[in-house]
N, C-alpha and C positions, 0 to 999 in steps of 0.2 A: 253196237252198230245197227242201223236200220237200213233196209234195202228199199229203194224207191224205183219204180219202173216208169220211165217216161219215153214215149215214142219207141217202145220195144228195146230200150236201153236201160240196163240196171245200174243204179247209182247208189253208192254207199253214203249214208249220212251219219254224222256223229250225234250222240245224244245232246240235245239242246241247240243243235244247229238248225237254222231255218231251211226250209225246202229250197228257197231261192239261192241261198248260199251254197248248198250242196250241189245244185244244178249248175251254178256258175263255175264251181271248182271242177266239175266234170266236163266243162266245155259246152254245156247246153245253153243256148241263148234264149233268154226270156225277156221280152220287151217290158220295161218298167219306167215309170216316171218318178216314183218315190225315192230312187237312189241316185237321181241326178243332183250334182252338187249345187246347182243354181236354183233348185226348186225346194220348197218346204214340203216334207212328206205329210200328206193328209190322210192316206189310207182309204180314200174314197173313190179313186178313179176306176178301180176294178180292171185296169188294162191287162195286168199279168194274170189275174184270176188264180193266184197262188195263195 
């Protein structure tokens, strides 16, 4: 387990899990475009900065 702190909230992440996935599982909302089903992920928008 890895502990991440975001907005003074500690979140546990599994080895190999992305930061974005761990935060979503913990109920932390991170705006993204790359995970929208109708858009192709380019990894260049930098909206989430994760």
